[in-house]
C-alpha positions in Angstrom: 99.1 107.2 103.1 95.3 107.5 102.7 93.6 110.3 104.7 90.0 110.6 105.8 88.2 113.9 105.4 84.7 114.7 106.6 82.9 117.1 104.2 79.8 118.8 105.6 77.6 120.7 103.1 73.8 120.7 102.6 74.4 120.9 98.8 74.6 117.3 97.4 76.3 118.6 94.2 79.1 120.3 96.2 79.6 117.1 98.2 79.9 115.1 95.0 82.3 117.6 93.5 84.6 117.6 96.5 84.5 113.8 96.8 85.5 113.5 93.2 88.4 116.0 93.5 89.9 114.4 96.6 89.4 110.9 95.5 91.9 111.5 92.7 94.6 112.0 95.4 93.7 108.9 97.4 91.9 111.0 100.0 88.8 109.2 101.4 85.8 111.5 101.8 82.9 111.0 104.2 80.0 113.2 102.8 77.6 114.7 105.5 74.7 117.0 104.7 74.3 118.8 108.1 76.0 119.8 111.3 74.0 117.3 113.2 75.1 114.5 110.9 78.8 115.6 111.6 78.3 115.5 115.4 76.8 112.0 115.2 79.6 110.8 113.0 82.3 112.2 115.3 81.1 110.1 118.2 82.4 107.0 116.4 85.1 108.4 114.1 88.0 110.9 114.1 88.7 112.2 110.6 92.1 113.7 109.7 90.3 116.9 108.6 86.8 118.5 108.5 85.7 120.6 105.6 82.7 122.6 106.9 80.3 124.7 104.9 79.4 128.0 106.5 76.0 128.5 105.0 73.7 125.7 106.0 70.1 125.6 107.3 69.1 124.8 110.9 72.7 124.9 112.2 75.3 126.8 110.2 79.0 126.2 110.1 79.9 128.5 113.0 77.2 127.0 115.3 78.4 123.5 114.2 82.0 124.4 115.1 80.9 125.5 118.6 79.1 122.2 119.2 82.0 120.3 117.7 84.4 121.7 120.3 82.0 120.9 123.1 81.7 117.3 121.9 85.5 116.9 121.6 85.9 118.3 125.2 83.3 115.8 126.4 85.0 112.9 124.6 88.5 114.0 125.8 89.8 114.4 122.3 92.2 116.7 120.6 90.6 119.5 118.5 90.0 118.3 115.0 91.4 120.6 112.3 88.7 122.5 110.4 88.7 124.3 107.1 85.6 126.4 106.4 84.0 126.4 102.9 82.6 129.8 102.0 80.5 131.2 99.2 80.3 134.7 97.9 77.4 135.6 100.1 78.8 134.5 103.4 80.0 137.9 104.8 83.6 137.1 104.3 85.5 139.5 106.5 83.5 139.1 109.7 82.8 135.4 109.2 86.5 134.6 108.7 87.4 136.6 111.8 84.9 134.7 114.0 85.9 131.4 112.4 89.6 131.9 113.1 88.9 132.9 116.7 87.0 129.6 117.1 90.1 127.7 115.9 89.5 127.2 112.1 92.8 126.6 110.2 91.8 128.0 106.9 89.0 129.2 104.5 88.4 127.9 101.0 86.1 129.8 98.7 83.7 128.3 96.2 83.9 127.5 93.4 86.9 125.2 94.0 90.1 125.1 92.1 90.7 121.3 92.2 94.5 121.4 92.5 94.4 124.2 95.1 91.7 122.3 97.1 93.7 119.1 97.1 97.0 120.9 98.1 95.4 122.8 101.0 93.7 119.7 102.3 96.8 117.6 102.2 99.1 120.3 103.5 96.8 121.1 106.4 96.5 117.4 107.4 100.3 116.9 107.2 101.0 120.1 109.1 98.7 119.0 112.0 100.2 115.6 112.1 103.7 117.1 112.3 102.7 119.5 115.1 101.2 116.6 117.1 104.4 114.6 116.6 106.5 117.5 117.8 104.2 118.0 120.8 104.4 114.3 121.6 108.2 114.4 121.4 108.4 117.4 123.7 106.0 115.8 126.2 108.1 112.6 126.2 111.2 114.7 127.0 109.4 116.6 129.7 108.1 113.3 131.2 111.6 111.9 131.0 112.9 114.9 133.0 110.0 114.6 135.4 110.7 110.9 136.0 114.4 111.7 136.7 113.5 114.4 139.2 110.8 112.4 140.9 113.1 109.4 141.1 115.6 111.5 143.0 113.0 112.9 145.3 111.4 109.5 145.9 114.8 108.1 146.8 115.1 110.9 149.4 111.7 109.9 150.8 112.8 106.2 151.1 116.1 107.3 152.7 114.2 109.2 155.4 111.9 106.3 156.1 114.9 103.9 156.3 116.1 105.8 159.4 113.2 104.5 161.4 112.1 100.9 161.0 108.7 101.8 162.3 107.9 104.3 159.5 109.4 102.2 156.7 106.9 101.9 153.9 104.6 104.7 155.4 104.7 106.9 152.3 103.9 104.1 149.9 101.0 102.9 152.0 99.6 106.5 152.3 99.9 106.7 148.5 97.9 103.5 148.1 95.2 104.6 150.5 95.0 108.0 148.9 94.7 106.5 145.4 91.8 104.3 146.6 90.0 107.1 148.2 90.4 109.2 145.0 89.1 106.3 142.9 86.0 105.9 145.0 85.4 109.6 145.0 85.5 109.6 141.1 89.0 110.6 140.1 90.0 109.3 136.6 93.1 107.2 136.1 95.5 110.1 135.6 94.2 111.9 138.6 94.6 108.7 140.7 98.2 108.4 139.6 98.9 112.0 140.4 97.6 111.7 143.9 99.5 108.5 144.3 102.7 110.4 143.5 101.7 113.2 146.0 101.3 110.5 148.6 104.7 109.0 147.9 106.3 112.4 148.4 104.1 113.9 151.2 106.7 113.5 153.9 109.8 114.4 151.8 110.3 117.5 154.0 111.5 115.3 156.8 114.9 115.3 155.1 115.3 118.6 156.9 114.4 117.3 160.4 117.2 116.0 162.6 117.6 112.2 162.8 117.4 112.3 166.5 113.9 113.6 166.3 112.7 111.3 163.6 114.0 108.2 165.3 113.3 109.2 168.9 111.5 106.5 171.0 108.8 108.3 173.0 107.1 111.6 173.1 108.7 114.7 171.5 109.4 117.8 173.6 107.7 121.0 172.6 110.9 122.2 170.9 111.3 118.9 169.0 107.7 118.9 168.0 108.1 122.5 166.7 111.0 121.3 164.6 109.0 118.3 163.3 106.2 120.7 162.3 108.6 122.4 159.8 108.6 119.4 157.5 105.5 120.4 155.4 107.1 123.7 154.5 110.4 122.1 153.8 108.8 119.5 151.6 106.9 122.2 149.7 110.2 124.1 149.0 111.8 120.9 147.7 109.0 119.8 145.5 108.4 123.4 144.2 111.7 123.0 142.3 110.0 120.5 139.9 108.5 123.3 137.7 106.7 120.9 135.4 104.6 119.4 138.3 103.7 122.2 140.7 100.8 120.0 142.0 103.2 117.7 143.7 104.0 120.2 146.4 100.3 120.3 147.4 100.3 117.1 149.5 103.6 117.9 151.1 102.6 121.3 152.4 99.0 120.8 153.5 98.6 117.2 154.6 98.7 118.3 158.3 96.0 120.9 157.9 92.7 120.2 159.7 89.2 120.7 158.4 88.4 122.9 161.4 91.4 125.1 160.8 93.5 124.0 163.7 96.2 122.3 161.7 99.6 123.5 160.3 101.6 125.1 158.7 99.0 127.6 157.5 96.0 127.0 159.6 93.6 127.0 156.7 90.3 125.2 156.9 87.5 123.5 155.0 87.6 123.6 151.2 90.4 126.2 151.4 92.6 123.1 152.0 93.4 121.7 148.5 91.3 118.6 147.8 94.2 116.2 147.3 95.7 117.3 150.7 92.4 116.6 152.4 92.5 113.1 150.9 96.1 112.5 151.9 95.4 113.7 155.5 92.8 110.9 156.0 95.1 108.3 154.5 98.1 109.5 156.6 96.1 109.3 159.8 94.9 105.8 159.0 98.4 104.6 158.4 99.7 106.2 161.5 97.1 104.3 163.6 97.4 101.0 161.8 101.2 100.8 161.9 103.4 99.6 164.7 105.3 102.3 166.5 108.2 102.1 168.9 105.9 103.1 171.8 102.8 101.0 170.8 101.5 98.2 168.5 99.0 98.9 165.7 95.7 99.9 167.0 92.7 97.6 166.8 90.5 98.2 163.7 87.5 99.3 165.8 89.6 101.9 167.5 90.9 103.2 164.2 87.4 103.4 162.8 86.2 105.2 165.9 89.0 107.8 165.6 88.3 108.5 161.9 84.6 108.9 162.8 85.4 111.2 165.7 87.6 113.3 163.5 84.9 113.6 160.8 84.2 117.3 160.2 86.9 118.5 162.6 90.2 116.9 161.7 89.0 115.4 158.4 86.9 116.4 155.4 83.6 114.6 156.1 83.3 113.3 152.6 86.8 111.7 152.5 86.4 110.5 156.1 83.2 108.7 155.0 85.1 107.0 152.1 87.8 105.8 154.5 85.1 104.5 156.8 83.6 102.5 153.9 87.1 101.2 153.1 87.5 100.1 156.7 84.1 98.4 156.7 85.0 96.6 153.5 88.2 95.3 155.1 86.5 92.6 157.2 89.8 90.8 158.0 91.8 94.0 158.7 94.2 93.2 155.9 94.3 96.6 154.1 97.2 97.8 156.3 99.3 94.9 155.1 100.4 96.4 151.8 103.6 94.7 150.8 106.9 96.6 150.6 108.6 96.6 147.2 111.2 94.1 148.3 108.5 91.6 149.3 106.7 91.7 146.0 107.3 88.9 143.5 
């Protein structure tokens, strides 16, 4: 397998020497004469390894390494493996200590031993690839376990909703609305999927509420309402058992908190309420008003819009209320509430 190595050195003779040595072992070399040149190159390519000279004018190796890590973070990439090239006058002890703290994998001193250089380059590349393969395998196993756990909990959520024909599909619709609010707010794809799953599971705590209360036609008594208000804490306890995804319990616990602090179970307010829960709260309210209930039909769209606007800054985070209002305004034919149930999809 041919590897690609970026070699950064302001000395053209050193670049030529390293290129010649590594070429013998079928390792492709990209010669670069400055840290700036490396950063430009990394915007379009990801080498298997970077050999980075310490002593360079304008921006030395340590400064380049710092900018390199910033760039990788900006691009959302894994950290590139780096080996520093050092000369006799580079202040070995202190420089190596700083370099290793910054994430360098090794130091190679000039002048090079061709065989040693080749072995250390190849071994470092293969070690990094093996580590990433192992990390990927572990992540796949963790994801598999998460999917199993989430499948069980999702089934519980569906079972709860199946008890009452008027709430069937509620969690899925809340998840869809939450994801759209998050998308418009600027969440990336992964964040959107995370909040979708939180929405699916936000009412899972109702598994601990008596069926007679969940399916009751008409207004709940004070005692029944007190029991219903326990479902956020119950859901939080259930979802907290999924140790790999502690974020999932967020929506379940705090989706009934109010922006003015008058919600439950904890009575927190404003930005003390987790952001995802503030999003789900708006989505949950919209679905409650636009769905048919045993005691009323779905509310007209203008009434729903008025209620969201009235709750802006009191019940709801103003920013997420505004996004929901824009979604309502975009929904000219009042079709957003008609998200199909899984069984109806082709």
